[in-house]
C-alpha positions as CSV (number, residue, x, y, z in Angstrom):
1,M,31.7,8.5,-31.5
2,T,32.5,12.2,-32.0
3,V,30.6,14.7,-29.9
4,R,28.8,15.9,-32.8
5,R,27.4,12.3,-33.5
6,L,26.4,12.0,-30.1
7,L,24.6,15.2,-30.2
8,I,22.6,14.1,-33.4
9,A,21.7,10.8,-31.9
10,L,20.5,12.5,-28.6
11,A,18.6,14.9,-30.4
12,S,16.9,12.4,-32.5
13,V,15.8,10.4,-29.7
14,A,14.6,13.5,-27.9
15,A,12.6,14.1,-30.9
16,L,10.7,10.9,-30.7
17,G,9.8,11.6,-27.0
18,L,12.3,8.9,-25.7
19,V,15.0,9.0,-23.3
20,P,18.0,6.7,-23.7
21,G,19.1,4.6,-20.9
22,A,15.5,4.4,-19.4
23,A,15.6,0.6,-19.3
24,L,18.4,-1.9,-18.9
25,G,19.6,-4.2,-21.7
26,A,18.9,-3.1,-25.5
27,T,15.6,-1.5,-26.0
28,T,14.3,-1.0,-29.4
29,I,11.4,0.7,-31.2
30,R,10.0,-0.3,-34.6
31,E,10.1,2.1,-37.4
32,S,7.1,2.3,-39.2
33,S,5.0,5.5,-38.9
34,S,1.4,6.0,-37.8
35,A,-0.9,3.2,-37.3
36,H,1.0,0.2,-36.2
37,A,4.3,2.2,-35.3
38,K,6.7,2.9,-32.3
39,R,6.5,-0.6,-30.7
40,A,9.2,-0.7,-27.9
41,T,10.6,-3.8,-26.1
42,P,13.9,-5.1,-24.6
43,K,15.5,-7.5,-27.1
44,K,15.8,-11.1,-26.4
45,A,18.9,-12.8,-25.8
46,T,20.0,-14.2,-28.8
47,K,21.7,-17.6,-30.0
48,K,23.6,-18.5,-33.1
49,S,21.4,-19.7,-36.0
50,G,22.4,-21.7,-39.0
51,G,23.0,-20.7,-42.4
52,S,25.4,-18.2,-44.0
53,G,24.7,-14.5,-43.9
54,T,25.9,-14.0,-47.5
55,A,25.4,-14.8,-51.2
56,Q,21.9,-15.5,-51.2
57,G,21.5,-15.2,-55.1
58,A,21.3,-11.8,-56.4
59,R,21.2,-12.0,-60.2
60,P,22.4,-9.6,-62.8
61,S,20.0,-6.5,-63.5
62,G,16.6,-7.8,-65.1
63,K,17.2,-11.6,-64.5
64,G,14.5,-13.2,-62.6
65,G,14.9,-16.5,-60.5
66,G,11.6,-18.1,-60.8
67,K,9.6,-19.9,-63.5
68,K,11.7,-21.2,-66.5
69,G,11.3,-19.1,-69.5
70,A,9.2,-16.4,-67.7
71,S,10.3,-12.8,-68.4
72,I,9.8,-9.4,-66.8
73,P,9.3,-6.0,-68.3
74,A,12.5,-3.7,-69.3
75,W,13.0,-1.5,-66.5
76,A,12.3,1.9,-66.6
77,P,15.1,4.7,-66.8
78,A,16.4,5.3,-63.2
79,A,16.0,9.0,-63.8
80,S,12.4,8.8,-64.5
81,A,11.0,5.7,-62.8
82,A,7.9,6.4,-60.8
83,I,8.6,3.1,-58.5
84,H,12.2,2.5,-56.8
85,P,13.8,1.7,-53.8
86,G,12.9,4.4,-51.2
87,V,9.5,5.2,-52.2
88,Q,6.9,5.3,-49.5
89,T,4.3,2.5,-49.0
90,F,1.1,2.7,-46.9
91,T,-0.5,-0.5,-45.3
92,D,-3.7,0.4,-43.4
93,G,-2.4,3.8,-42.6
94,A,1.2,2.9,-41.6
95,Q,3.9,4.6,-43.5
96,C,7.1,2.7,-44.4
97,T,10.1,2.9,-46.8
98,A,10.1,0.4,-49.6
99,N,13.9,-1.5,-49.8
100,F,14.6,-3.5,-53.0
101,I,12.9,-4.8,-56.1
102,Y,12.7,-8.6,-56.2
103,T,11.3,-10.9,-58.8
104,N,9.8,-14.5,-58.7
105,G,9.2,-15.5,-62.4
106,S,7.5,-12.9,-64.0
107,D,6.2,-11.4,-60.8
108,V,7.8,-8.1,-59.7
109,F,7.7,-7.1,-56.0
110,L,8.6,-4.1,-53.8
111,G,10.0,-5.0,-50.5
112,Q,9.1,-3.5,-47.1
113,A,9.4,-4.3,-43.4
114,A,6.9,-7.1,-42.3
115,H,6.1,-5.3,-39.0
116,C,4.8,-2.4,-41.4
117,S,1.6,-4.4,-41.3
118,G,1.7,-5.4,-37.7
119,T,-1.5,-5.0,-35.5
120,G,-0.4,-6.0,-31.9
121,A,0.3,-4.5,-28.7
122,A,3.1,-1.8,-28.2
123,T,5.3,-4.4,-27.1
124,D,4.8,-7.0,-29.7
125,T,8.1,-7.0,-31.7
126,D,8.8,-10.9,-31.8
127,G,7.8,-11.9,-35.3
128,C,7.0,-15.7,-34.1
129,D,4.2,-14.3,-31.9
130,S,3.3,-10.9,-33.1
131,A,-0.1,-10.0,-34.9
132,S,-0.2,-8.9,-38.4
133,L,-2.7,-8.1,-40.9
134,P,-3.1,-11.1,-43.5
135,E,-1.2,-11.7,-46.6
136,G,-3.4,-10.4,-49.5
137,T,-3.7,-7.0,-47.8
138,P,-3.9,-4.3,-50.5
139,V,-0.7,-1.8,-50.0
140,T,-0.6,1.7,-51.3
141,V,2.7,2.4,-53.1
142,D,3.9,5.9,-54.3
143,G,4.0,6.1,-57.9
144,A,2.0,3.1,-58.8
145,S,-1.6,3.4,-60.6
146,K,-2.9,0.6,-58.5
147,P,-2.4,-0.6,-55.0
148,G,0.0,-3.5,-54.6
149,T,-0.7,-6.6,-52.8
150,M,1.1,-8.1,-49.7
151,V,1.8,-11.6,-50.7
152,Y,4.3,-12.6,-48.5
153,N,5.1,-11.6,-44.7
154,S,7.9,-13.0,-42.7
155,W,6.0,-13.0,-39.6
156,L,3.1,-14.8,-40.7
157,R,5.4,-17.7,-42.5
158,M,7.4,-18.0,-39.4
159,Q,4.1,-18.5,-37.3
160,A,2.8,-20.8,-39.9
161,A,6.2,-22.9,-39.6
162,K,6.2,-22.8,-35.8
163,E,9.8,-21.1,-36.1
164,T,11.7,-21.2,-32.5
165,D,15.1,-19.9,-33.4
166,A,15.3,-16.8,-31.2
167,E,17.3,-14.5,-33.8
168,T,15.3,-15.7,-36.7
169,C,12.0,-14.6,-34.7
170,A,13.6,-11.4,-33.6
171,Y,15.0,-10.1,-37.0
172,N,13.2,-11.7,-40.0
173,D,11.3,-8.7,-41.1
174,L,10.5,-8.8,-44.5
175,A,7.2,-8.5,-46.7
176,L,6.9,-8.5,-50.4
177,I,4.5,-6.3,-52.2
178,K,3.3,-7.7,-55.7
179,L,3.0,-4.9,-58.0
180,D,-0.1,-4.8,-60.3
181,P,1.4,-5.9,-64.0
182,A,0.3,-2.3,-65.2
183,D,2.8,-0.8,-62.8
184,A,5.8,-3.1,-63.6
185,A,7.3,-1.2,-66.4
186,K,7.3,1.9,-64.1
187,V,10.2,0.2,-61.9
188,N,13.8,0.8,-61.6
189,P,15.7,-1.4,-59.0
190,S,18.5,1.4,-58.6
191,V,18.8,2.7,-55.1
192,P,18.5,6.5,-55.4
193,F,21.5,8.6,-55.0
194,W,24.2,5.8,-54.2
195,G,23.3,3.6,-57.1
196,G,23.4,-0.4,-56.8
197,P,22.7,-2.7,-55.5
198,T,25.5,-4.8,-56.7
199,G,24.5,-8.3,-55.5
200,V,23.9,-9.4,-51.9
201,G,26.2,-9.5,-49.2
202,W,26.7,-8.9,-45.3
203,T,28.6,-6.3,-43.2
204,A,31.2,-6.4,-40.6
205,Q,32.0,-4.1,-37.6
206,G,33.6,-0.7,-38.6
207,E,32.5,-1.1,-42.3
208,R,30.8,1.9,-44.1
209,V,27.1,1.6,-45.0
210,F,24.6,3.4,-47.1
211,S,21.1,3.7,-47.0
212,F,18.1,5.8,-48.2
213,G,15.2,6.7,-45.8
214,N,11.9,8.4,-47.0
215,S,9.9,9.1,-43.9
216,E,7.0,11.4,-44.0
217,L,8.0,12.7,-40.8
218,R,10.9,14.5,-42.8
219,G,8.1,16.6,-44.7
220,G,9.3,15.8,-48.1
221,I,12.9,17.2,-47.7
222,T,14.7,14.8,-50.3
223,Q,18.2,16.0,-49.1
224,L,17.6,14.1,-45.8
225,G,17.0,10.9,-47.7
226,P,20.5,9.7,-48.5
227,K,22.3,8.4,-45.2
228,T,25.7,6.9,-44.5
229,G,27.5,5.7,-41.5
230,A,29.1,2.6,-40.0
231,T,28.4,-0.8,-38.6
232,L,28.7,-0.8,-35.0
233,Q,28.3,-4.8,-34.3
234,T,26.5,-7.6,-35.6
235,T,24.5,-10.5,-33.7
236,A,26.0,-13.9,-33.1
237,G,23.9,-15.6,-35.8
238,E,24.4,-12.5,-38.1
239,W,20.8,-12.2,-38.5
240,S,21.1,-8.2,-37.4
241,A,23.5,-5.5,-37.3
242,D,23.4,-2.1,-35.2
243,V,24.5,0.7,-37.3
244,Y,24.9,4.6,-36.7
245,T,24.2,6.7,-39.7
246,V,23.9,10.5,-40.1
247,T,21.2,11.2,-39.7
248,P,19.5,8.1,-37.9
249,G,16.6,6.4,-39.3
250,I,13.2,7.5,-37.8
251,P,9.7,6.2,-37.8
252,G,8.5,6.0,-41.5
253,D,12.2,4.9,-42.6
254,S,11.2,1.4,-41.7
255,G,12.0,-1.2,-44.1
256,S,14.5,1.1,-46.2
257,A,17.4,-0.4,-47.8
258,F,21.1,-0.7,-46.6
259,L,24.1,-1.2,-49.0
260,N,27.7,-2.3,-47.6
261,A,30.8,-0.7,-48.5
262,T,30.8,-2.3,-52.1
263,G,27.3,-1.4,-52.8
264,Q,25.7,-4.9,-52.0
265,A,22.3,-5.3,-50.7
266,M,23.1,-6.2,-46.8
267,G,20.1,-5.3,-44.9
268,I,16.8,-3.8,-44.0
269,L,16.0,-1.0,-41.4
270,S,14.0,-2.7,-38.7
271,T,14.4,-0.8,-35.4
272,V,15.9,2.4,-33.7
273,Q,17.6,1.4,-30.4
274,L,17.1,3.4,-27.4
275,A,19.6,1.6,-25.3
276,P,22.6,1.1,-24.7
277,L,23.3,2.4,-28.2
278,A,21.0,5.3,-28.3
279,A,19.7,6.1,-31.7
280,S,21.4,3.3,-33.6
281,N,19.7,1.3,-36.0
282,G,18.8,-2.5,-36.0
283,V,19.3,-3.7,-39.8
284,G,18.0,-7.1,-40.7
285,N,20.3,-9.3,-43.0
286,V,18.4,-9.5,-46.4
287,G,20.2,-12.4,-47.7
288,K,18.9,-14.4,-44.5
289,E,15.6,-13.0,-45.3
290,I,15.7,-14.0,-48.8
291,A,16.8,-17.4,-48.0
292,Y,14.0,-17.7,-45.6
293,A,11.3,-16.6,-48.1
294,R,12.8,-19.2,-50.7
295,A,12.2,-22.0,-47.9
296,H,8.7,-20.9,-47.4
297,G,6.8,-20.6,-50.8
298,F,9.1,-18.1,-53.0
299,S,11.6,-20.6,-54.2
300,G,12.6,-18.7,-57.0
301,L,12.8,-15.1,-55.3
302,T,15.7,-12.9,-56.6
303,L,16.9,-9.4,-55.5
304,V,17.6,-7.5,-58.7
305,D,20.7,-5.7,-59.2
306,G,20.5,-2.0,-59.8
307,T,20.8,-0.5,-63.5
308,E,23.1,2.4,-62.1
309,P,26.7,1.9,-60.8
310,F,27.2,2.0,-57.2
311,N,29.0,5.3,-57.1
312,P,29.0,7.0,-53.7
313,P,29.6,10.8,-54.4
314,F,31.4,11.2,-50.9
């Protein structure tokens, strides 16, 4: 890492009032802003989990994966869509950033991090034993005329299934916000600035990645939303990757989309790491998160490709 990158990372940590290296081992903080934010804890030791980290079934733009014959509304133009990846969501006061657009039959969902609805103590970060608001909780979505409804939360589904796999519990961090039918026609699935996604995939060490954060802590400065960086490492079971971006994700960016070097949807921003990789971000494998949702009540869940081509300007 260059001196400039190191200074950026340390400045970001200092802005959060945190000191890297204050604890032994890998220490993380959740990224939601406000009511349920800033939960820090050492990461658990991980073990390899089953399943592949790639190709969990993104379909061509506009094609749902649910009920046969079901249809979804035509997507709004990307330039004028009120709802898209990167809009802010508010769950009982906690602000997060939406990641991708999903469908299940005719239903349209906006993704956010499961921990955005967390209600537990500051050290509760393991999804298999952390408290959350219930499914059915209303979620305010920027650009929507009516609140959405949280209809799936991976933390709650893992608890109901009595999940025990360490990596799954630590990194499965997806919630689905069902949009009111009145707002479905306002949606475009393209990631702002970058375009895509172009399917679902994963990442590897050293690969370039792309994201779009929208924390309220940035004061509405849209130029700070697009971020690019590189993958530092992945976990043994490929449930999570540590990435550096300029600038790092901060509280409120939680849940935002990550694309790999070819524009595939690869992850969802979950944590900022304090040590040993100060100000790096933990990004959950969205392909694995989709597969888990399919096995736990959402069998037709599909991540929707963007209508705009993946075309990074730099």
